[in-house]
Steps between C-alpha positions, in 0.01 A plus 500: 500500500636842407564770761214725377211256564643425847496871585142528374390206715672651804325830441163330472562319826544827691205663680303746291665846467812396693716540189401864470495576871861615519445753222189662648552871571510586870222748575426725796196731485420826679133586453252759622223241471196581715131427540279776359734782604660576166562356155416126482758438227752342739240247612460399136877502451554266795255250348690521173829451686368184667387361165866512403633364830633195315729720290617735776669439834288731717707572811309786657185710477489816712146648528636827634154648569441276800267765643276471189459122526788435263587171667135394498478576127795268438347233720181507294701428187677212675165353610384491139836358394447218753172410332648486148823333612300221662227452241728509198800319651743783441768337715596264221519794262781659696296753698604574860282367779260760643691496828810616312321800351335584829839498673656751257244770587640744756277548802660828609793732432751298701398181323540681166854610585596148607356342187672748269833468679487120473399512134783737411751284690396197293536689170812589302594714199462190281171398663347832604194580706242687292339755732165604354367826642125540442458785749720789607872461558533619860532161668730340243703823501559471872633149452728600212649792688569270793664236281626669180731209417190281457431668166759274336253212546179695433307590188243769573180528294265785590159618379387863470788635706618809310276782368122536498306576185383859534144396411491295821600781736137589588449141620777505760381450858458827686769415755770425242780750449482707182812587304550863399499398130299219333819370341634423848192331649581144616290224347254289702782287644765771494543547875854401597621469142724805478677413824628189322551650155702794633722284720827433315539166679229365273626632165609149396189322629293302249167683489212472254266794562163451330353844551240541223547189284278298734198705382502270197322251728194728520426623148233389256229236535726195516559517880122478550469204265770291666371596846166340413680178404721487808200474730447145374832368629452355845483677833783738409315608187186563702704696753639710213143620449414523869781744583347768275137454600508835683693680222295496177765712327758221550300208361755394242837322501665799663805334660701821489795348687516189281753630243772440761401132485454493123861602451608187690266243346502580127638170364619664179723752673571363846806672648517739205615857555201734552599676178365192320122488458328262744145460624583787738578736214833648393726730699809711444826578682482880527831538685727222368821645639386628840231235567579206272247269668207741521213457253204735448195542274593518132393830340555366150525790256348753743731781607552426868762626743555221754745708706264799519140399416381856563695611192274289274193471722267616224575164335422285800159372372666390177786346695255304716311380192821385333606313810170325567470401132805276546292295747176521302660336198617208717172461689317261264779243522507530878122457522511195272775338707312565825179345367692201366663451840173527687313269264762236573525579869128464562460177304464227761731211431713679240874523576 
């Protein structure tokens, strides 16, 4: 018998998904998830994350709004995961046991710090920890400033953390600070961002900042169409609908934080540089000499001054549209892959 068939037989004898386990990206999530005290998109995004728990090594979830039932919101997702995991025998498909996912959710700030410290210690520059920031950057910033050397083993992916679209300024909460000029107003998740960006210790840190590109998840009628389909996939699909029952405006596949996950799971471009188009869109390196590992929204052909956005602020709607279009063009393939995965995942008895 030749060597090749022997290797194939050995591979088939291994438990499902064990071959790919070592190559799964390490993931640690900071989220402002809550129950009816803000945008429900992170609740949707956590469901989506758990649907891909076989392809990602989820090492921590920090629901930093503990005072807004953030932990309870995570627990509700886990409870629905338990149902689907049990009914559809997800263990043999390589999905983590529900107890594993429950254990990665931080119960308080101290638990969050411990979990992140342990996850960073287990990572390395060759096997980095992908820190996904779905809320503001204050808490993760405190950790980074306390352990700046950890950035060698971290890849940071953040959503909506730079500048706010001027059209959204009237919708800011009354107690939020207002910048003196619209071109300096921090985006929805911008709190704590500049303290990291302006700290020279982090100039070499790998950072993918998805500031406006993620809006490509919201546009058009397609997010409503796929949302209707997702409700038919088990308890998690039903929960996807339940989390927006009190927010009629959000009854579509909103998942605003999900592009951070899409970048990691696109099978066509896994581990590609963000300058290559993926399901998460395409990004650019605006400061290749000073910040060689920093990636930001791609303005395409729009005149945009990354160093001084105020200098070209009149172009910011066009810049946003160019950036989000790089995700919109990838969205149909991502939707198709998700539906294919779920159709297989919710077929009882199918491997």
